[in-house]
Every structure is written in structure tokens, then in C-alpha cells.
C-alpha positions as CSV (number, residue, x, y, z in Angstrom):
1,M,36.5,12.6,54.9
2,T,38.7,14.2,57.5
3,L,41.8,12.7,58.6
4,R,40.3,12.7,62.0
5,S,37.2,10.3,61.1
6,L,39.3,8.3,59.0
7,A,41.5,7.5,61.9
8,L,38.6,6.9,64.0
9,F,37.3,4.6,61.6
10,A,40.6,2.8,61.2
11,L,40.8,2.6,65.2
12,A,37.2,1.0,65.3
13,L,38.0,-1.7,62.5
14,C,41.2,-2.7,64.3
15,T,39.2,-3.1,67.6
16,T,36.7,-5.1,65.9
17,A,39.2,-7.5,64.3
18,L,41.0,-7.7,67.4
19,F,38.2,-9.0,69.7
20,A,36.1,-10.9,66.9
21,H,35.5,-14.4,67.3
22,P,35.0,-16.9,64.5
23,A,31.6,-18.5,64.2
24,G,31.5,-21.9,66.0
25,A,35.0,-21.9,67.5
26,S,36.4,-21.5,70.8
27,D,36.5,-18.6,73.2
28,A,40.0,-17.4,72.0
29,P,40.1,-14.1,70.1
30,L,40.1,-14.2,66.4
31,I,44.0,-12.6,66.7
32,A,45.4,-15.4,68.5
33,G,44.8,-18.0,66.2
34,Y,45.2,-15.6,63.0
35,W,48.7,-14.3,64.4
36,S,50.5,-17.7,64.3
37,D,49.3,-18.3,60.5
38,F,50.0,-14.5,59.5
39,Y,53.7,-14.9,60.9
40,D,54.3,-18.4,59.4
41,H,52.9,-17.0,55.9
42,W,55.4,-13.9,55.9
43,A,58.1,-15.8,57.4
44,G,57.9,-18.3,54.2
45,V,57.5,-15.3,52.0
46,F,60.5,-13.8,53.0
47,Q,62.9,-17.0,53.0
48,Q,62.6,-16.9,49.1
49,Q,64.7,-14.4,47.1
50,N,61.7,-12.6,45.7
51,G,60.0,-11.9,48.7
52,V,63.2,-10.2,50.2
53,V,63.5,-8.4,46.9
54,M,59.8,-7.0,47.2
55,G,60.0,-6.0,50.9
56,A,63.2,-4.4,50.2
57,L,61.2,-2.3,47.1
58,L,58.2,-1.8,49.4
59,F,60.7,-0.7,52.6
60,G,62.5,2.0,49.9
61,G,59.2,3.2,48.5
62,I,57.9,4.0,51.9
63,C,60.9,5.7,52.9
64,L,61.3,7.7,49.6
65,F,57.7,8.9,50.3
66,I,58.3,9.6,54.0
67,I,61.4,11.8,52.8
68,T,59.7,13.6,50.0
69,R,56.9,14.7,52.1
70,G,58.8,15.9,55.2
71,K,57.9,19.7,56.2
72,W,61.8,20.6,56.2
73,R,61.6,21.5,52.6
74,K,59.0,24.5,53.4
């Protein structure tokens, strides 16, 4: 699977999730109700000490990945 086809698949998946309607619910898109719950969940996680530590470790890992994969080394 090439990077282009993977990107197109991810775009299609995100578009589907954005405009999907829950069964038997109102006409509001799924993302409208989901976003509020998503934000409340992660706000609660980051209010705890272990959530902040895990967030910092994840951010640091992403930064290290980006730095070590830089094209400046070539």
C-alpha cells in the first residue's frame, strides 16, 4: 500500500466519520455530539497528574521521532 493510497483511505474514513448519523437520532451529524464528549473526556484526563505525565511523554516521543527523521542529516 503506497503512501498516497493510505492518505486517500484516511481522508475517506475521516469524511465518513464526519458526516455519519447515529441510528435513530436527530439530524445533527455524529461529530457535533461526539466532539463535546471527546473534549470533556480528555479535559478530565489532563486534570489528573498521570494524564499530564502521559501527555508529556507522548509529546516528547513524537518530537524525538520528528527530529530523528529529519532530512538535515543527509
